[in-house]
C-alpha atoms as a printed R data frame, in Angstrom:
    type eleno elety resid chain resno       x       y      z
1   ATOM     1    CA   MET     A     1   0.000   0.000  0.000
2   ATOM     2    CA   PRO     A     2   1.611   3.306 -1.003
3   ATOM     3    CA   GLU     A     3   2.283   5.794  1.732
4   ATOM     4    CA   GLY     A     4   0.415   9.028  1.323
5   ATOM     5    CA   PRO     A     5   1.165  12.490  2.591
6   ATOM     6    CA   ASP     A     6  -0.900  11.784  5.759
7   ATOM     7    CA   GLU     A     7   1.224   8.809  6.956
8   ATOM     8    CA   PRO     A     8   3.781  10.815  8.994
9   ATOM     9    CA   ALA     A     9   0.974  12.865 10.564
10  ATOM    10    CA   ASP     A    10  -0.886   9.657 11.495
11  ATOM    11    CA   GLY     A    11   2.222   8.253 13.184
12  ATOM    12    CA   LEU     A    12   2.726  11.499 15.111
13  ATOM    13    CA   LEU     A    13  -0.931  11.556 16.179
14  ATOM    14    CA   GLU     A    14  -0.716   7.946 17.346
15  ATOM    15    CA   GLU     A    15   2.377   8.693 19.445
16  ATOM    16    CA   GLU     A    16   0.716  11.761 21.005
17  ATOM    17    CA   LEU     A    17  -2.345   9.677 21.877
18  ATOM    18    CA   ARG     A    18  -0.148   6.988 23.481
19  ATOM    19    CA   GLN     A    19   1.614   9.617 25.588
20  ATOM    20    CA   ALA     A    20  -1.701  11.191 26.637
21  ATOM    21    CA   ALA     A    21  -3.100   7.781 27.631
22  ATOM    22    CA   ALA     A    22   0.043   7.010 29.639
23  ATOM    23    CA   VAL     A    23  -0.385  10.257 31.599
24  ATOM    24    CA   LEU     A    24  -4.191  10.375 31.928
25  ATOM    25    CA   ASP     A    25  -4.974   6.640 32.238
26  ATOM    26    CA   PRO     A    26  -1.797   4.720 33.098
27  ATOM    27    CA   VAL     A    27  -1.739   0.936 33.345
28  ATOM    28    CA   PRO     A    28  -1.941   0.041 37.066
29  ATOM    29    CA   ALA     A    29   1.334  -1.336 38.403
30  ATOM    30    CA   GLU     A    30  -0.430  -4.458 39.757
31  ATOM    31    CA   LEU     A    31  -1.884  -5.242 36.327
32  ATOM    32    CA   LEU     A    32   1.467  -4.778 34.643
33  ATOM    33    CA   GLN     A    33   3.132  -7.060 37.222
34  ATOM    34    CA   SER     A    34   0.373  -9.674 36.770
35  ATOM    35    CA   ALA     A    35   0.939  -9.642 33.016
36  ATOM    36    CA   LEU     A    36   4.687 -10.097 33.492
37  ATOM    37    CA   ASP     A    37   4.150 -12.909 36.022
38  ATOM    38    CA   ALA     A    38   1.668 -14.670 33.719
39  ATOM    39    CA   PHE     A    39   4.189 -14.552 30.895
40  ATOM    40    CA   ALA     A    40   6.863 -15.965 33.211
41  ATOM    41    CA   LEU     A    41   4.613 -18.979 33.919
42  ATOM    42    CA   HIS     A    42   4.480 -19.801 30.219
43  ATOM    43    CA   ASP     A    43   6.231 -23.081 29.383
44  ATOM    44    CA   LEU     A    44   7.161 -23.316 25.728
45  ATOM    45    CA   ASP     A    45   7.716 -27.067 25.979
46  ATOM    46    CA   ALA     A    46   4.555 -27.782 27.980
47  ATOM    47    CA   ARG     A    47   1.608 -29.607 26.494
48  ATOM    48    CA   LEU     A    48  -1.805 -28.184 27.294
49  ATOM    49    CA   ALA     A    49  -4.137 -30.647 29.004
50  ATOM    50    CA   GLU     A    50  -7.615 -30.042 27.647
51  ATOM    51    CA   LEU     A    51 -10.581 -30.024 30.035
52  ATOM    52    CA   THR     A    52 -12.731 -32.953 28.865
53  ATOM    53    CA   PHE     A    53 -15.148 -33.194 31.818
54  ATOM    54    CA   ASP     A    54 -16.370 -30.649 34.371
55  ATOM    55    CA   SER     A    55 -19.125 -31.729 36.759
56  ATOM    56    CA   LEU     A    56 -20.425 -28.152 36.914
57  ATOM    57    CA   VAL     A    57 -21.233 -28.354 33.205
58  ATOM    58    CA   ASP     A    58 -21.371 -32.016 32.202
59  ATOM    59    CA   ALA     A    59 -22.924 -33.834 35.200
60  ATOM    60    CA   LEU     A    60 -26.533 -34.097 36.237
61  ATOM    61    CA   PRO     A    61 -27.310 -32.479 39.601
62  ATOM    62    CA   VAL     A    62 -27.620 -34.870 42.530
63  ATOM    63    CA   ARG     A    63 -30.802 -34.424 44.520
64  ATOM    64    CA   GLY     A    64 -30.140 -33.494 48.139
65  ATOM    65    CA   ALA     A    65 -26.443 -32.745 47.639
66  ATOM    66    CA   LEU     A    66 -25.813 -29.303 49.100
67  ATOM    67    CA   ASP     A    67 -22.160 -28.859 48.190
68  ATOM    68    CA   PRO     A    68 -20.993 -31.699 45.928
69  ATOM    69    CA   PRO     A    69 -17.309 -31.854 45.016
70  ATOM    70    CA   ARG     A    70 -16.336 -30.579 41.597
71  ATOM    71    CA   MET     A    71 -14.974 -33.314 39.383
72  ATOM    72    CA   LEU     A    72 -12.573 -32.383 36.574
73  ATOM    73    CA   THR     A    73 -10.866 -34.487 33.921
74  ATOM    74    CA   PHE     A    74  -8.012 -33.189 31.779
75  ATOM    75    CA   ARG     A    75  -6.383 -35.009 28.865
76  ATOM    76    CA   ALA     A    76  -3.055 -34.460 27.118
77  ATOM    77    CA   GLY     A    77  -2.290 -37.223 24.643
78  ATOM    78    CA   GLU     A    78  -2.203 -40.501 26.577
79  ATOM    79    CA   VAL     A    79  -2.123 -38.789 30.007
80  ATOM    80    CA   THR     A    80  -5.369 -38.199 31.897
81  ATOM    81    CA   VAL     A    81  -5.607 -36.139 35.078
82  ATOM    82    CA   ASP     A    82  -8.687 -36.635 37.278
83  ATOM    83    CA   VAL     A    83  -9.179 -34.013 39.995
84  ATOM    84    CA   GLU     A    84 -11.794 -33.660 42.730
85  ATOM    85    CA   VAL     A    85 -12.043 -30.112 44.099
86  ATOM    86    CA   THR     A    86 -13.681 -29.421 47.466
87  ATOM    87    CA   GLY     A    87 -13.436 -26.589 49.945
88  ATOM    88    CA   ASP     A    88 -11.017 -28.752 51.942
89  ATOM    89    CA   GLY     A    89  -8.615 -29.475 49.128
90  ATOM    90    CA   LEU     A    90  -7.705 -31.290 45.940
91  ATOM    91    CA   ILE     A    91  -7.574 -35.043 45.405
92  ATOM    92    CA   GLY     A    92  -6.371 -36.378 42.106
93  ATOM    93    CA   GLN     A    93  -4.842 -39.149 40.076
94  ATOM    94    CA   LEU     A    94  -2.767 -39.429 36.919
95  ATOM    95    CA   LEU     A    95  -3.558 -42.151 34.422
96  ATOM    96    CA   PRO     A    96  -1.644 -44.144 33.458
97  ATOM    97    CA   PRO     A    97  -0.392 -44.299 37.064
98  ATOM    98    CA   GLN     A    98   2.995 -42.655 37.441
99  ATOM    99    CA   SER     A    99   5.037 -40.481 39.763
100 ATOM   100    CA   ALA     A   100   5.104 -36.779 38.986
101 ATOM   101    CA   ARG     A   101   6.022 -33.441 40.469
102 ATOM   102    CA   ILE     A   102   2.956 -31.223 40.417
103 ATOM   103    CA   GLU     A   103   2.612 -27.496 40.992
104 ATOM   104    CA   LEU     A   104  -0.686 -25.861 41.884
105 ATOM   105    CA   LEU     A   105  -0.495 -22.501 40.119
106 ATOM   106    CA   GLY     A   106  -2.523 -19.630 41.539
107 ATOM   107    CA   ALA     A   107  -2.108 -15.891 41.682
108 ATOM   108    CA   PRO     A   108   1.140 -14.623 40.164
109 ATOM   109    CA   GLY     A   109   4.044 -15.793 42.276
110 ATOM   110    CA   HIS     A   110   1.919 -18.308 44.227
111 ATOM   111    CA   VAL     A   111   2.973 -21.853 43.383
112 ATOM   112    CA   ARG     A   112   2.205 -24.743 45.742
113 ATOM   113    CA   PRO     A   113   4.196 -27.958 45.190
114 ATOM   114    CA   LEU     A   114   2.412 -31.338 45.228
115 ATOM   115    CA   THR     A   115   3.713 -34.830 44.508
116 ATOM   116    CA   ALA     A   116   2.020 -37.757 42.803
117 ATOM   117    CA   ASP     A   117   2.997 -41.144 44.251
118 ATOM   118    CA   PRO     A   118   3.922 -44.137 42.020
119 ATOM   119    CA   LEU     A   119   0.183 -44.885 41.635
120 ATOM   120    CA   GLY     A   120  -0.380 -41.358 40.314
121 ATOM   121    CA   ARG     A   121  -2.341 -40.181 43.378
122 ATOM   122    CA   PHE     A   122  -1.928 -36.689 44.819
123 ATOM   123    CA   THR     A   123  -3.594 -34.419 47.360
124 ATOM   124    CA   GLY     A   124  -3.318 -30.753 48.199
125 ATOM   125    CA   GLY     A   125  -4.837 -28.078 50.359
126 ATOM   126    CA   PRO     A   126  -7.721 -25.840 49.336
127 ATOM   127    CA   PRO     A   127  -7.451 -24.401 45.828
128 ATOM   128    CA   PRO     A   128  -6.822 -20.685 45.425
129 ATOM   129    CA   THR     A   129  -9.857 -18.418 45.454
130 ATOM   130    CA   GLY     A   130  -8.956 -17.079 42.010
131 ATOM   131    CA   PRO     A   131  -7.987 -18.900 38.835
132 ATOM   132    CA   PHE     A   132  -5.731 -21.925 39.170
133 ATOM   133    CA   ALA     A   133  -4.045 -24.546 37.021
134 ATOM   134    CA   LEU     A   134  -1.849 -27.596 37.525
135 ATOM   135    CA   ARG     A   135   1.625 -28.039 36.047
136 ATOM   136    CA   LEU     A   136   2.781 -31.665 35.950
137 ATOM   137    CA   ARG     A   137   6.329 -32.832 35.357
138 ATOM   138    CA   THR     A   138   6.371 -36.512 34.414
139 ATOM   139    CA   GLY     A   139   9.840 -37.601 33.413
140 ATOM   140    CA   ALA     A   140  10.794 -35.515 30.380
141 ATOM   141    CA   GLU     A   141   7.263 -34.210 29.757
142 ATOM   142    CA   VAL     A   142   5.636 -31.033 31.132
143 ATOM   143    CA   ILE     A   143   1.842 -30.775 31.047
144 ATOM   144    CA   VAL     A   144  -0.193 -27.719 32.073
145 ATOM   145    CA   THR     A   145  -3.957 -27.844 32.591
146 ATOM   146    CA   GLU     A   146  -6.339 -25.157 31.471
147 ATOM   147    CA   TRP     A   147  -6.914 -22.337 33.973
148 ATOM   148    CA   LEU     A   148 -10.213 -22.343 35.841
149 ATOM   149    CA   ARG     A   149 -11.850 -21.271 39.092
150 ATOM   150    CA   ALA     A   150 -12.742 -23.636 41.946
């Protein structure tokens, strides 16, 4: 596309608008730090485990159950991660059964380590109040679940 006589003026106007926005409506420092922390959590080699079952969406309600646990199933290739989420904590299992180092990812900078035993079972304390995900390290493979809220 050929540049016209207005191109330099458009670039100057855009820069002036950026400067005005930075002065009049700056990005909050907490938001900027959250964006930087979220980028730091990004694993280029990690496989994303897709949410294939969520009891909040996929299950039929149980009559009389006041606060049923939330059941989640994630899949990444041949690896399945089943997780039960309650107010008291997380209970889960990897299939096929295997040992793994697991990290419960929460707010930026908040990572809680968990460990799956040789049968693939793991437990953890209550999930964060905000979004959370699991990062699993099984041998040479890194798997990260989708982010969701408890």
